[in-house]
N, C-alpha and C positions, 0 to 999 in steps of 0.2 A: 422467497425470501432472499437469495443472493440476488435475483433478478430487481427487486427491488432495491438492493443496495447500491446495485449498477446502475439504477436510473435515478441515484441521486435522492433516495428516500428512507434514509437510514434509521428514523424512528418506527416508521411503518414495517421496514425488515426486520425490524428488532421486536414487534410486537408478534410477526409471525414466529420467528425464531421462539421466544417464548413460549407461545401455544404447543411449539413441535417440544419443546422441552418438558413443559409439564406434562404432555401425552406420555412421553417416555418415564417420567419420575412415577407417573399415575400408574404404570405397568412393573413399577421396581427396578428399572432401567437407569442406575444412576448415571454407570459410566459412560455411556452414550449421550446423557444428558449434559454432563460437564463439557463432553468434547463438542458437542454442539455450541452451546454458550462459550465455550473457550476462544471461540475463532471470531467472536463480535467486537473485543475489544481493538483488535488490528485491523478490522474493517472501520471502526469508528476513528482510531487513531488516523487511520491513511486519508481519511476525509477532512481531518482539522479537526476532529471532536474530540479533542486531547482531554478534557475534565472528564467526560462522559464514560472514555475510555479508563481514563483512573480511577475512576467510581467502580466500574464494572471489575476491575482488575483486582480492586479489594474483598469481593463478592465470591469473584468465579475460584475454586478450589485448583490448585494447579494441575494437567493432566499429564501425565507420563509420556513422552515422547511426543507431546505437541510442537509444532513449529510455532504457532500463529501466537501463543501466549508470551514466549520472551520475545521473539519480535515485537509482541506490542508494549513490554514492559520497557524495552530501549526506546521505543517511538514517546512513551508519555516520560521518560528523563531515568527510568529506573534501569539504568545499563550495567551496575553493578550485582543486581539479582540476576539480569537476562545471563550475565559472565557465570554466575555459578552454575546456573541450568545447564547452558552449554556446556563447561566443563563435565559435568556430571554425566550429560547425556551422550558424550564424545567418548567416555569411559564405558558406558553401556553398550555404544553400538561401534565399537570398532572395526567391524567387517563388514558392515549393513551399509552397500553403495549410495543408496539413497540419502543415508544421516548424512554420511562423510561428503558428497558431492552436491547434495541438493538441499536439505534442510539445515544443517550446520552452516553453509557458507550465508544463508539468509538472515540467521542469528547473527553470527560473525559480522556480517556487513551493517545490519540493524544498529549493532554495537558502536561499530567504527562511525557510522553517521552521527549516532547521538554524541559522540567525543569530536565532531566537526574533524573528521578524518578520511575525509571522501577518499582519497587516494588508496588507503586500509581497505575500505570497502570493496572499492574496484577490485583490487588484487585477491580479497577473501572469495569474490564472484567469479574469477576466473575458472575455477574447474567445474562450473554448472553450464558453462557455455553448451555444453553436448546436451543439456537439459532444460534449455530456455522455450522448447515449444510444448514442454510438460502442461505449465500453465503462464498466466501473464506476471506472475509476481516476482521473479527474478530479474526479466527486464525491465520492469517497473522500477527496483530496488537499484539497478546498476544504471538505469536513466536517471535516476536523482542523485546517483553520487558523480557521475559525469557532469551534471549540471552543477552540482555545489564544487565540483572540483574547476568551473570554468572550461572546460572541453566540450563545448556547446554544440560541434558540430556530432562528436560523438555521441552526446545526448540525445540529440533529434533522432538519429539513426537508430537508438534503442527505441524510444518512443514509437518509433515508425514501425517497429518490428512488431509490436504489441496492434497497433491498427492493423497491420496486415495480416495478423493470426489471432484475430479477434476472437475466434471461435475456438482458441487453444484453453482446455480447461472448463471450468464455470463460468457462468456469468459473472463478468468484474467490472466494478468500479474503475479500474483502471485504463480503460479502451477511453472513456471520456477523459479522465486525466493525462491519457497521453497527448491528447490535442492540448491539453493546456499546458504542459509541458513542451510540447514543440512552439506552444507562441509564447512562452516564457524565455528559451533557447533565442528564436528568431527576433525577440526584442533587445537581448543582451549583443548581438550579432551585429544590430543596426537594422535588422531587414523588417520595417514597420510594418509595410503591406501584408508581408509573409504572416507574421504575429498577428496581426488584425483578421487575417482570413482562419485562422486557427481556433482565436479566440471565439470568432462568431459561430465556427464549426461545434465547439464545446457549449457554446449557449444554446446552440439549436438541438444537441442532442440533451440537454438537461433541462428544457423548455418548460416542463413541469415537474422541476427538483423541488425539494423543501427550500424554501425562499431564502429561511434564514441559516443554510448549511454553510459552514466558515469558509471550504473551500468556493462557494457562489460568490459570497461577500466579497471573498479577497480579489477573484478574478474579474467581477466587476468594477472595483476599485482599481485594478491593474490595465484594463482595459479603457476606463476612463482616462488615466493618466497618459495611455499610449494615444488615443485620440485627442487630447490636450497637445501632448508635443507634435503629433505630425500637421496640427493646423497654424504651429509657430513657424 
């Protein structure tokens, strides 16, 4: 399931997740079914499938203690709802280390990015640095924040952290997207050769991805523009 998402096959991954969800429901295990399905909107949003994520968020019940659902809400523009959830969860978990230093900062950063406040997102994620190798989510979010804040060298360093520790946590699309992030950072720094190499690495990793994936379409358009600029 997660491997399919990591390989750029979100529709196939969603089918597999729904099969697991149906299995849980058949056995009367609604809470794990909701939790399993609740992780999907964030995966879709971060692959550029904003409308699919938004539709699914309308269908999935709120899962108590979920990080993925409020992050996804912020990523599809429902940052006000995400903020309400964040406030409530912080009250529920005042002494929970993972909530205070890992889960809550991700939600706060997603809200800040949705509001075009990347410096606030960077600040929110500072306390998560000791947990960077827990999985790739925090470095990926911090990298996007640095990129949005035009701190391209720092963005590349965060994306590189993901690539260098690709086995941290579960299989994730963040590894391939890190190459795409570095390609963008280098292009904005004027390093066209280095940017082209990272775009090509991204395409190699995603050589059998779903062809109409928004992230793939955007990357191809950026690459074509890059090549066109290099030939001038």
